[in-house]
C-alpha positions as protocol buffer text, in pm:
chain_id: "A"
residue {
  index: 1
  type: MET
  ca { x: 20294 y: -17190 z: -861 }
}
residue {
  index: 2
  type: LYS
  ca { x: 20640 y: -17033 z: -840 }
}
residue {
  index: 3
  type: LYS
  ca { x: 20863 y: -17101 z: -1138 }
}
residue {
  index: 4
  type: ASP
  ca { x: 21201 y: -17262 z: -1084 }
}
residue {
  index: 5
  type: THR
  ca { x: 21461 y: -17015 z: -1212 }
}
residue {
  index: 6
  type: ARG
  ca { x: 21768 y: -17199 z: -1090 }
}
residue {
  index: 7
  type: PHE
  ca { x: 21851 y: -17316 z: -1443 }
}
residue {
  index: 8
  type: ILE
  ca { x: 21891 y: -16958 z: -1571 }
}
residue {
  index: 9
  type: PRO
  ca { x: 22239 y: -16896 z: -1419 }
}
residue {
  index: 10
  type: LYS
  ca { x: 22351 y: -17236 z: -1547 }
}
residue {
  index: 11
  type: LEU
  ca { x: 22218 y: -17155 z: -1894 }
}
residue {
  index: 12
  type: ILE
  ca { x: 22399 y: -16820 z: -1897 }
}
residue {
  index: 13
  type: ALA
  ca { x: 22722 y: -16986 z: -1782 }
}
residue {
  index: 14
  type: PHE
  ca { x: 22686 y: -17256 z: -2049 }
}
residue {
  index: 15
  type: ILE
  ca { x: 22630 y: -17000 z: -2325 }
}
residue {
  index: 16
  type: PHE
  ca { x: 22929 y: -16794 z: -2208 }
}
residue {
  index: 17
  type: LEU
  ca { x: 23157 y: -17099 z: -2197 }
}
residue {
  index: 18
  type: LEU
  ca { x: 23032 y: -17211 z: -2539 }
}
residue {
  index: 19
  type: VAL
  ca { x: 23111 y: -16872 z: -2691 }
}
residue {
  index: 20
  type: MET
  ca { x: 23457 y: -16873 z: -2533 }
}
residue {
  index: 21
  type: ALA
  ca { x: 23520 y: -17225 z: -2660 }
}
residue {
  index: 22
  type: VAL
  ca { x: 23427 y: -17120 z: -3014 }
}
residue {
  index: 23
  type: ILE
  ca { x: 23655 y: -16816 z: -2993 }
}
residue {
  index: 24
  type: TRP
  ca { x: 23948 y: -17041 z: -2894 }
}
residue {
  index: 25
  type: VAL
  ca { x: 23878 y: -17347 z: -3109 }
}
residue {
  index: 26
  type: VAL
  ca { x: 23789 y: -17187 z: -3445 }
}
residue {
  index: 27
  type: PRO
  ca { x: 24129 y: -17014 z: -3501 }
}
residue {
  index: 28
  type: LEU
  ca { x: 24309 y: -17335 z: -3405 }
}
residue {
  index: 29
  type: ALA
  ca { x: 24094 y: -17540 z: -3642 }
}
residue {
  index: 30
  type: TRP
  ca { x: 24149 y: -17286 z: -3919 }
}
residue {
  index: 31
  type: GLY
  ca { x: 24525 y: -17303 z: -3863 }
}
residue {
  index: 32
  type: ILE
  ca { x: 24520 y: -17683 z: -3884 }
}
residue {
  index: 33
  type: VAL
  ca { x: 24330 y: -17700 z: -4212 }
}
residue {
  index: 34
  type: THR
  ca { x: 24531 y: -17411 z: -4359 }
}
residue {
  index: 35
  type: SER
  ca { x: 24851 y: -17604 z: -4297 }
}
residue {
  index: 36
  type: PHE
  ca { x: 24722 y: -17869 z: -4541 }
}
residue {
  index: 37
  type: LYS
  ca { x: 24657 y: -17616 z: -4820 }
}
residue {
  index: 38
  type: SER
  ca { x: 24905 y: -17522 z: -5089 }
}
residue {
  index: 39
  type: GLU
  ca { x: 25034 y: -17166 z: -5099 }
}
residue {
  index: 40
  type: ALA
  ca { x: 24876 y: -17125 z: -5443 }
}
residue {
  index: 41
  type: GLU
  ca { x: 24535 y: -17225 z: -5306 }
}
residue {
  index: 42
  type: VAL
  ca { x: 24562 y: -16987 z: -5012 }
}
residue {
  index: 43
  type: ALA
  ca { x: 24650 y: -16701 z: -5249 }
}
residue {
  index: 44
  type: SER
  ca { x: 24390 y: -16777 z: -5517 }
}
residue {
  index: 45
  type: VAL
  ca { x: 24088 y: -16922 z: -5337 }
}
residue {
  index: 46
  type: GLY
  ca { x: 24092 y: -16681 z: -5044 }
}
residue {
  index: 47
  type: PHE
  ca { x: 23902 y: -16766 z: -4727 }
}
residue {
  index: 48
  type: LYS
  ca { x: 23761 y: -17116 z: -4747 }
}
residue {
  index: 49
  type: PHE
  ca { x: 23763 y: -17335 z: -4442 }
}
residue {
  index: 50
  type: LEU
  ca { x: 23836 y: -17677 z: -4593 }
}
residue {
  index: 51
  type: PRO
  ca { x: 24111 y: -17720 z: -4854 }
}
residue {
  index: 52
  type: VAL
  ca { x: 24016 y: -17792 z: -5215 }
}
residue {
  index: 53
  type: GLN
  ca { x: 24307 y: -18038 z: -5222 }
}
residue {
  index: 54
  type: TRP
  ca { x: 24475 y: -18171 z: -4909 }
}
residue {
  index: 55
  type: VAL
  ca { x: 24856 y: -18157 z: -4931 }
}
residue {
  index: 56
  type: THR
  ca { x: 25141 y: -18236 z: -4693 }
}
residue {
  index: 57
  type: THR
  ca { x: 25414 y: -18053 z: -4882 }
}
residue {
  index: 58
  type: ASN
  ca { x: 25421 y: -17772 z: -4626 }
}
residue {
  index: 59
  type: TYR
  ca { x: 25535 y: -18017 z: -4357 }
}
residue {
  index: 60
  type: THR
  ca { x: 25780 y: -18210 z: -4575 }
}
residue {
  index: 61
  type: GLU
  ca { x: 25943 y: -17891 z: -4702 }
}
residue {
  index: 62
  type: LEU
  ca { x: 25980 y: -17749 z: -4352 }
}
residue {
  index: 63
  type: LEU
  ca { x: 26098 y: -18067 z: -4182 }
}
residue {
  index: 64
  type: PHE
  ca { x: 26317 y: -18233 z: -4443 }
}
residue {
  index: 65
  type: ASP
  ca { x: 26402 y: -17998 z: -4729 }
}
residue {
  index: 66
  type: ASN
  ca { x: 26456 y: -17645 z: -4607 }
}
residue {
  index: 67
  type: ALA
  ca { x: 26808 y: -17526 z: -4521 }
}
residue {
  index: 68
  type: ALA
  ca { x: 26696 y: -17163 z: -4491 }
}
residue {
  index: 69
  type: THR
  ca { x: 26448 y: -17243 z: -4212 }
}
residue {
  index: 70
  type: PRO
  ca { x: 26564 y: -17565 z: -4038 }
}
residue {
  index: 71
  type: LEU
  ca { x: 26254 y: -17636 z: -3832 }
}
residue {
  index: 72
  type: LEU
  ca { x: 26381 y: -17962 z: -3681 }
}
residue {
  index: 73
  type: ARG
  ca { x: 26699 y: -17788 z: -3568 }
}
residue {
  index: 74
  type: TRP
  ca { x: 26494 y: -17509 z: -3411 }
}
residue {
  index: 75
  type: PHE
  ca { x: 26276 y: -17769 z: -3241 }
}
residue {
  index: 76
  type: MET
  ca { x: 26578 y: -17939 z: -3084 }
}
residue {
  index: 77
  type: ASN
  ca { x: 26723 y: -17602 z: -2978 }
}
residue {
  index: 78
  type: SER
  ca { x: 26399 y: -17515 z: -2800 }
}
residue {
  index: 79
  type: MET
  ca { x: 26388 y: -17856 z: -2633 }
}
residue {
  index: 80
  type: ILE
  ca { x: 26746 y: -17821 z: -2505 }
}
residue {
  index: 81
  type: ILE
  ca { x: 26683 y: -17468 z: -2377 }
}
residue {
  index: 82
  type: ALA
  ca { x: 26346 y: -17543 z: -2216 }
}
residue {
  index: 83
  type: LEU
  ca { x: 26457 y: -17865 z: -2043 }
}
residue {
  index: 84
  type: SER
  ca { x: 26788 y: -17719 z: -1924 }
}
residue {
  index: 85
  type: GLN
  ca { x: 26625 y: -17405 z: -1788 }
}
residue {
  index: 86
  type: THR
  ca { x: 26358 y: -17612 z: -1612 }
}
residue {
  index: 87
  type: VAL
  ca { x: 26617 y: -17827 z: -1432 }
}
residue {
  index: 88
  type: LEU
  ca { x: 26826 y: -17522 z: -1339 }
}
residue {
  index: 89
  type: VAL
  ca { x: 26521 y: -17333 z: -1210 }
}
residue {
  index: 90
  type: LEU
  ca { x: 26413 y: -17625 z: -992 }
}
residue {
  index: 91
  type: ILE
  ca { x: 26757 y: -17639 z: -830 }
}
residue {
  index: 92
  type: VAL
  ca { x: 26796 y: -17264 z: -777 }
}
residue {
  index: 93
  type: VAL
  ca { x: 26439 y: -17195 z: -670 }
}
residue {
  index: 94
  type: SER
  ca { x: 26415 y: -17483 z: -421 }
}
residue {
  index: 95
  type: LEU
  ca { x: 26746 y: -17392 z: -255 }
}
residue {
  index: 96
  type: ALA
  ca { x: 26660 y: -17020 z: -243 }
}
residue {
  index: 97
  type: ALA
  ca { x: 26315 y: -17090 z: -100 }
}
residue {
  index: 98
  type: PHE
  ca { x: 26471 y: -17315 z: 166 }
}
residue {
  index: 99
  type: ALA
  ca { x: 26711 y: -17040 z: 266 }
}
residue {
  index: 100
  type: TYR
  ca { x: 26438 y: -16775 z: 288 }
}
residue {
  index: 101
  type: SER
  ca { x: 26199 y: -16996 z: 485 }
}
residue {
  index: 102
  type: ARG
  ca { x: 26420 y: -17218 z: 706 }
}
residue {
  index: 103
  type: LEU
  ca { x: 26765 y: -17067 z: 755 }
}
residue {
  index: 104
  type: LYS
  ca { x: 26811 y: -16785 z: 1004 }
}
residue {
  index: 105
  type: PHE
  ca { x: 27059 y: -16515 z: 905 }
}
residue {
  index: 106
  type: ARG
  ca { x: 27087 y: -16137 z: 939 }
}
residue {
  index: 107
  type: GLY
  ca { x: 26882 y: -15943 z: 685 }
}
residue {
  index: 108
  type: ARG
  ca { x: 26688 y: -16244 z: 557 }
}
residue {
  index: 109
  type: ASN
  ca { x: 26347 y: -16074 z: 557 }
}
residue {
  index: 110
  type: ALA
  ca { x: 26488 y: -15749 z: 415 }
}
residue {
  index: 111
  type: MET
  ca { x: 26652 y: -15942 z: 130 }
}
residue {
  index: 112
  type: PHE
  ca { x: 26327 y: -16124 z: 57 }
}
residue {
  index: 113
  type: VAL
  ca { x: 26129 y: -15798 z: 51 }
}
residue {
  index: 114
  type: PHE
  ca { x: 26387 y: -15645 z: -183 }
}
residue {
  index: 115
  type: LEU
  ca { x: 26362 y: -15953 z: -405 }
}
residue {
  index: 116
  type: MET
  ca { x: 25983 y: -15921 z: -420 }
}
residue {
  index: 117
  type: ALA
  ca { x: 26017 y: -15550 z: -503 }
}
residue {
  index: 118
  type: THR
  ca { x: 26201 y: -15637 z: -824 }
}
residue {
  index: 119
  type: MET
  ca { x: 25876 y: -15789 z: -953 }
}
residue {
  index: 120
  type: MET
  ca { x: 25737 y: -15436 z: -981 }
}
residue {
  index: 121
  type: PHE
  ca { x: 25971 y: -15352 z: -1269 }
}
residue {
  index: 122
  type: PRO
  ca { x: 25875 y: -15463 z: -1621 }
}
residue {
  index: 123
  type: SER
  ca { x: 26109 y: -15723 z: -1767 }
}
residue {
  index: 124
  type: VAL
  ca { x: 26190 y: -15507 z: -2071 }
}
residue {
  index: 125
  type: VAL
  ca { x: 26380 y: -15269 z: -1841 }
}
residue {
  index: 126
  type: ASN
  ca { x: 26647 y: -15539 z: -1801 }
}
residue {
  index: 127
  type: LEU
  ca { x: 26694 y: -15617 z: -2169 }
}
residue {
  index: 128
  type: ILE
  ca { x: 26981 y: -15378 z: -2244 }
}
residue {
  index: 129
  type: PRO
  ca { x: 27192 y: -15440 z: -1928 }
}
residue {
  index: 130
  type: LEU
  ca { x: 27121 y: -15813 z: -1949 }
}
residue {
  index: 131
  type: TYR
  ca { x: 27233 y: -15825 z: -2311 }
}
residue {
  index: 132
  type: LYS
  ca { x: 27549 y: -15635 z: -2215 }
}
residue {
  index: 133
  type: ILE
  ca { x: 27625 y: -15899 z: -1950 }
}
residue {
  index: 134
  type: ILE
  ca { x: 27559 y: -16182 z: -2195 }
}
residue {
  index: 135
  type: ASP
  ca { x: 27783 y: -16017 z: -2455 }
}
residue {
  index: 136
  type: THR
  ca { x: 28061 y: -15969 z: -2197 }
}
residue {
  index: 137
  type: PHE
  ca { x: 28052 y: -16341 z: -2114 }
}
residue {
  index: 138
  type: GLY
  ca { x: 28060 y: -16425 z: -2484 }
}
residue {
  index: 139
  type: TRP
  ca { x: 27728 y: -16609 z: -2468 }
}
residue {
  index: 140
  type: VAL
  ca { x: 27562 y: -16451 z: -2773 }
}
residue {
  index: 141
  type: ASN
  ca { x: 27445 y: -16732 z: -3003 }
}
residue {
  index: 142
  type: ASN
  ca { x: 27498 y: -16976 z: -2717 }
}
residue {
  index: 143
  type: TYR
  ca { x: 27240 y: -17184 z: -2532 }
}
residue {
  index: 144
  type: LEU
  ca { x: 27355 y: -17029 z: -2202 }
}
residue {
  index: 145
  type: ALA
  ca { x: 27220 y: -16692 z: -2315 }
}
residue {
  index: 146
  type: ALA
  ca { x: 26866 y: -16829 z: -2306 }
}
residue {
  index: 147
  type: ILE
  ca { x: 26907 y: -17069 z: -2012 }
}
residue {
  index: 148
  type: VAL
  ca { x: 27089 y: -16880 z: -1737 }
}
residue {
  index: 149
  type: PRO
  ca { x: 26896 y: -16547 z: -1723 }
}
residue {
  index: 150
  type: GLY
  ca { x: 26571 y: -16726 z: -1636 }
}
residue {
  index: 151
  type: ALA
  ca { x: 26723 y: -16939 z: -1359 }
}
residue {
  index: 152
  type: ALA
  ca { x: 26617 y: -16718 z: -1067 }
}
residue {
  index: 153
  type: ALA
  ca { x: 26252 y: -16645 z: -1142 }
}
residue {
  index: 154
  type: VAL
  ca { x: 26134 y: -16431 z: -851 }
}
residue {
  index: 155
  type: PHE
  ca { x: 25771 y: -16543 z: -862 }
}
residue {
  index: 156
  type: ASN
  ca { x: 25876 y: -16909 z: -849 }
}
residue {
  index: 157
  type: ILE
  ca { x: 26093 y: -16842 z: -544 }
}
residue {
  index: 158
  type: PHE
  ca { x: 25797 y: -16669 z: -381 }
}
residue {
  index: 159
  type: LEU
  ca { x: 25562 y: -16955 z: -469 }
}
residue {
  index: 160
  type: VAL
  ca { x: 25790 y: -17229 z: -333 }
}
residue {
  index: 161
  type: ARG
  ca { x: 25883 y: -17027 z: -24 }
}
residue {
  index: 162
  type: GLN
  ca { x: 25516 y: -16971 z: 65 }
}
residue {
  index: 163
  type: PHE
  ca { x: 25448 y: -17341 z: 18 }
}
residue {
  index: 164
  type: MET
  ca { x: 25749 y: -17430 z: 235 }
}
residue {
  index: 165
  type: VAL
  ca { x: 25641 y: -17197 z: 515 }
}
residue {
  index: 166
  type: ASN
  ca { x: 25333 y: -17415 z: 567 }
}
residue {
  index: 167
  type: ILE
  ca { x: 25545 y: -17729 z: 626 }
}
residue {
  index: 168
  type: PRO
  ca { x: 25566 y: -17781 z: 1005 }
}
residue {
  index: 169
  type: ILE
  ca { x: 25900 y: -17683 z: 1153 }
}
residue {
  index: 170
  type: GLU
  ca { x: 25876 y: -17990 z: 1377 }
}
residue {
  index: 171
  type: PHE
  ca { x: 25992 y: -18202 z: 1083 }
}
residue {
  index: 172
  type: ASP
  ca { x: 26319 y: -18007 z: 1077 }
}
residue {
  index: 173
  type: GLU
  ca { x: 26363 y: -18031 z: 1453 }
}
residue {
  index: 174
  type: ALA
  ca { x: 26308 y: -18407 z: 1454 }
}
residue {
  index: 175
  type: ALA
  ca { x: 26564 y: -18455 z: 1177 }
}
residue {
  index: 176
  type: ARG
  ca { x: 26812 y: -18226 z: 1353 }
}
residue {
  index: 177
  type: MET
  ca { x: 26779 y: -18432 z: 1671 }
}
residue {
  index: 178
  type: ASP
  ca { x: 26882 y: -18735 z: 1465 }
}
residue {
  index: 179
  type: GLY
  ca { x: 27199 y: -18553 z: 1361 }
}
residue {
  index: 180
  type: ALA
  ca { x: 27090 y: -18417 z: 1022 }
}
residue {
  index: 181
  type: GLY
  ca { x: 27243 y: -18094 z: 896 }
}
residue {
  index: 182
  type: ASP
  ca { x: 27074 y: -17822 z: 692 }
}
residue {
  index: 183
  type: PHE
  ca { x: 27143 y: -17981 z: 354 }
}
residue {
  index: 184
  type: LYS
  ca { x: 27030 y: -18324 z: 467 }
}
residue {
  index: 185
  type: ILE
  ca { x: 26711 y: -18175 z: 610 }
}
residue {
  index: 186
  type: PHE
  ca { x: 26649 y: -18006 z: 276 }
}
residue {
  index: 187
  type: TYR
  ca { x: 26725 y: -18314 z: 68 }
}
residue {
  index: 188
  type: LYS
  ca { x: 26567 y: -18584 z: 285 }
}
residue {
  index: 189
  type: VAL
  ca { x: 26279 y: -18403 z: 457 }
}
residue {
  index: 190
  type: ILE
  ca { x: 26172 y: -18087 z: 275 }
}
residue {
  index: 191
  type: LEU
  ca { x: 26235 y: -18173 z: -90 }
}
residue {
  index: 192
  type: PRO
  ca { x: 26001 y: -18476 z: -105 }
}
residue {
  index: 193
  type: LEU
  ca { x: 25721 y: -18262 z: 39 }
}
residue {
  index: 194
  type: LEU
  ca { x: 25776 y: -17998 z: -230 }
}
residue {
  index: 195
  type: ARG
  ca { x: 25683 y: -18227 z: -518 }
}
residue {
  index: 196
  type: PRO
  ca { x: 25340 y: -18064 z: -592 }
}
residue {
  index: 197
  type: VAL
  ca { x: 25471 y: -17707 z: -604 }
}
residue {
  index: 198
  type: LEU
  ca { x: 25789 y: -17807 z: -791 }
}
residue {
  index: 199
  type: MET
  ca { x: 25576 y: -17976 z: -1058 }
}
residue {
  index: 200
  type: VAL
  ca { x: 25390 y: -17648 z: -1095 }
}
residue {
  index: 201
  type: VAL
  ca { x: 25716 y: -17454 z: -1121 }
}
residue {
  index: 202
  type: ALA
  ca { x: 25846 y: -17701 z: -1381 }
}
residue {
  index: 203
  type: LEU
  ca { x: 25532 y: -17656 z: -1593 }
}
residue {
  index: 204
  type: PHE
  ca { x: 25550 y: -17278 z: -1567 }
}
residue {
  index: 205
  type: THR
  ca { x: 25918 y: -17274 z: -1655 }
}
residue {
  index: 206
  type: PHE
  ca { x: 25903 y: -17515 z: -1949 }
}
residue {
  index: 207
  type: THR
  ca { x: 25607 y: -17343 z: -2116 }
}
residue {
  index: 208
  type: ALA
  ca { x: 25758 y: -16996 z: -2059 }
}
residue {
  index: 209
  type: ALA
  ca { x: 26097 y: -17100 z: -2200 }
}
residue {
  index: 210
  type: TRP
  ca { x: 25939 y: -17277 z: -2497 }
}
residue {
  index: 211
  type: ASN
  ca { x: 25711 y: -16984 z: -2586 }
}
residue {
  index: 212
  type: ASP
  ca { x: 25965 y: -16706 z: -2523 }
}
residue {
  index: 213
  type: PHE
  ca { x: 26001 y: -16486 z: -2829 }
}
residue {
  index: 214
  type: LEU
  ca { x: 26157 y: -16151 z: -2743 }
}
residue {
  index: 215
  type: TRP
  ca { x: 26475 y: -16250 z: -2557 }
}
residue {
  index: 216
  type: PRO
  ca { x: 26583 y: -16531 z: -2797 }
}
residue {
  index: 217
  type: SER
  ca { x: 26524 y: -16292 z: -3089 }
}
residue {
  index: 218
  type: ILE
  ca { x: 26780 y: -16059 z: -2931 }
}
residue {
  index: 219
  type: VAL
  ca { x: 27055 y: -16302 z: -2829 }
}
residue {
  index: 220
  type: PHE
  ca { x: 27038 y: -16536 z: -3131 }
}
residue {
  index: 221
  type: ASN
  ca { x: 27121 y: -16414 z: -3481 }
}
residue {
  index: 222
  type: ASP
  ca { x: 27257 y: -16746 z: -3606 }
}
residue {
  index: 223
  type: ILE
  ca { x: 26978 y: -16937 z: -3782 }
}
residue {
  index: 224
  type: GLU
  ca { x: 27120 y: -17273 z: -3670 }
}
residue {
  index: 225
  type: MET
  ca { x: 27107 y: -17174 z: -3300 }
}
residue {
  index: 226
  type: MET
  ca { x: 26765 y: -17010 z: -3301 }
}
residue {
  index: 227
  type: PRO
  ca { x: 26476 y: -17164 z: -3100 }
}
residue {
  index: 228
  type: ILE
  ca { x: 26155 y: -17249 z: -3281 }
}
residue {
  index: 229
  type: THR
  ca { x: 25933 y: -16967 z: -3151 }
}
residue {
  index: 230
  type: PRO
  ca { x: 26143 y: -16673 z: -3282 }
}
residue {
  index: 231
  type: GLY
  ca { x: 26239 y: -16885 z: -3583 }
}
residue {
  index: 232
  type: LEU
  ca { x: 25879 y: -16892 z: -3701 }
}
residue {
  index: 233
  type: GLN
  ca { x: 25903 y: -16526 z: -3799 }
}
residue {
  index: 234
  type: LEU
  ca { x: 26143 y: -16628 z: -4078 }
}
residue {
  index: 235
  type: LEU
  ca { x: 25866 y: -16839 z: -4234 }
}
residue {
  index: 236
  type: GLN
  ca { x: 25682 y: -16521 z: -4328 }
}
residue {
  index: 237
  type: GLY
  ca { x: 25930 y: -16460 z: -4607 }
}
residue {
  index: 238
  type: MET
  ca { x: 26121 y: -16142 z: -4679 }
}
residue {
  index: 239
  type: TYR
  ca { x: 25909 y: -16026 z: -4973 }
}
residue {
  index: 240
  type: GLN
  ca { x: 25593 y: -16236 z: -4950 }
}
residue {
  index: 241
  type: ALA
  ca { x: 25391 y: -16411 z: -4682 }
}
residue {
  index: 242
  type: GLN
  ca { x: 25368 y: -16789 z: -4668 }
}
residue {
  index: 243
  type: PRO
  ca { x: 25062 y: -16852 z: -4448 }
}
residue {
  index: 244
  type: ALA
  ca { x: 25038 y: -17226 z: -4518 }
}
residue {
  index: 245
  type: HIS
  ca { x: 25401 y: -17288 z: -4425 }
}
residue {
  index: 246
  type: LEU
  ca { x: 25365 y: -17059 z: -4124 }
}
residue {
  index: 247
  type: MET
  ca { x: 25063 y: -17253 z: -3998 }
}
residue {
  index: 248
  type: ALA
  ca { x: 25247 y: -17583 z: -4044 }
}
residue {
  index: 249
  type: GLY
  ca { x: 25545 y: -17451 z: -3847 }
}
residue {
  index: 250
  type: ALA
  ca { x: 25322 y: -17313 z: -3573 }
}
residue {
  index: 251
  type: LEU
  ca { x: 25146 y: -17647 z: -3531 }
}
residue {
  index: 252
  type: VAL
  ca { x: 25479 y: -17827 z: -3501 }
}
residue {
  index: 253
  type: ALA
  ca { x: 25582 y: -17569 z: -3240 }
}
residue {
  index: 254
  type: ILE
  ca { x: 25280 y: -17628 z: -3016 }
}
residue {
  index: 255
  type: VAL
  ca { x: 25314 y: -18009 z: -3009 }
}
residue {
  index: 256
  type: PRO
  ca { x: 25533 y: -18031 z: -2690 }
}
residue {
  index: 257
  type: THR
  ca { x: 25321 y: -17792 z: -2484 }
}
residue {
  index: 258
  type: PHE
  ca { x: 25002 y: -17962 z: -2606 }
}
residue {
  index: 259
  type: ILE
  ca { x: 25131 y: -18306 z: -2505 }
}
residue {
  index: 260
  type: LEU
  ca { x: 25255 y: -18161 z: -2176 }
}
residue {
  index: 261
  type: TYR
  ca { x: 24909 y: -18027 z: -2102 }
}
residue {
  index: 262
  type: LEU
  ca { x: 24740 y: -18358 z: -2187 }
}
residue {
  index: 263
  type: PHE
  ca { x: 24954 y: -18551 z: -1938 }
}
residue {
  index: 264
  type: ALA
  ca { x: 24969 y: -18282 z: -1670 }
}
residue {
  index: 265
  type: GLN
  ca { x: 24620 y: -18132 z: -1661 }
}
residue {
  index: 266
  type: LYS
  ca { x: 24582 y: -18185 z: -1285 }
}
residue {
  index: 267
  type: TYR
  ca { x: 24908 y: -17999 z: -1223 }
}
residue {
  index: 268
  type: PHE
  ca { x: 24794 y: -17705 z: -1437 }
}
residue {
  index: 269
  type: LEU
  ca { x: 24477 y: -17686 z: -1229 }
}
residue {
  index: 270
  type: GLN
  ca { x: 24687 y: -17720 z: -916 }
}
residue {
  index: 271
  type: SER
  ca { x: 24906 y: -17434 z: -1034 }
}
residue {
  index: 272
  type: MET
  ca { x: 24602 y: -17206 z: -1053 }
}
residue {
  index: 273
  type: ALA
  ca { x: 24509 y: -17299 z: -695 }
}
residue {
  index: 274
  type: LEU
  ca { x: 24863 y: -17241 z: -571 }
}
residue {
  index: 275
  type: SER
  ca { x: 24899 y: -16910 z: -756 }
}
residue {
  index: 276
  type: SER
  ca { x: 24570 y: -16772 z: -624 }
}
residue {
  index: 277
  type: GLY
  ca { x: 24586 y: -16921 z: -274 }
}
residue {
  index: 278
  type: VAL
  ca { x: 24938 y: -16848 z: -153 }
}
residue {
  index: 279
  type: LYS
  ca { x: 24955 y: -16726 z: 205 }
}
residue {
  index: 280
  type: GLY
  ca { x: 25173 y: -16454 z: 345 }
}
């Protein structure tokens, strides 16, 4: 009698996923329990998973009694930057995608190809000229320095434009026959149909702005204006490490993105489908 071997691929897949889950979950769990240890325990006991004594002083010191590293201020700075950049990106990207997919003007395709070509250059190439522009405008240590440069994300324009190309042009023609202009067609007809892809763009933009480390570290040198992600480096201490405080700060920093993922899981999965299935 022939043996049924169909379960073998499923078993291999299960083992692989289990190993990957352990690799991701164990460091997170270690960070959580470490945040409830005292610095003295971390230094003296060494590696021990559960704390000898559970303490909350790391959180209280960071949130309520720490002028040198104002975590709550950093948290609010990151929230202002991430939300503002998300709104600005949605406006710029949707309008740009509408122009590249619906409006007819000379050089449209050449401009779009040139725009896509800029994706070939690493972002670090732009750091020095971009900082010079920000400094010329007087935006150093200003929220605008972190909000405006990310407004025209090329990949987001590409993603929305490809999604818009698949919307039948007959919708535009019907609205134009009723006397609608270009802006009214965009606002009344196209924009409501873009909700799925714009949700994806909003998720991409918010998480990218919240987790950005390099650029805010360059344009912010005022502790009060610093976002939370680059601010966490100050928790390491100048002369000694503070791993318990650092873990507590890191856990506070991941709260918004964690909550965002819990309430928007279907959109994250949708973003993977849109990113991998865009059509030319």
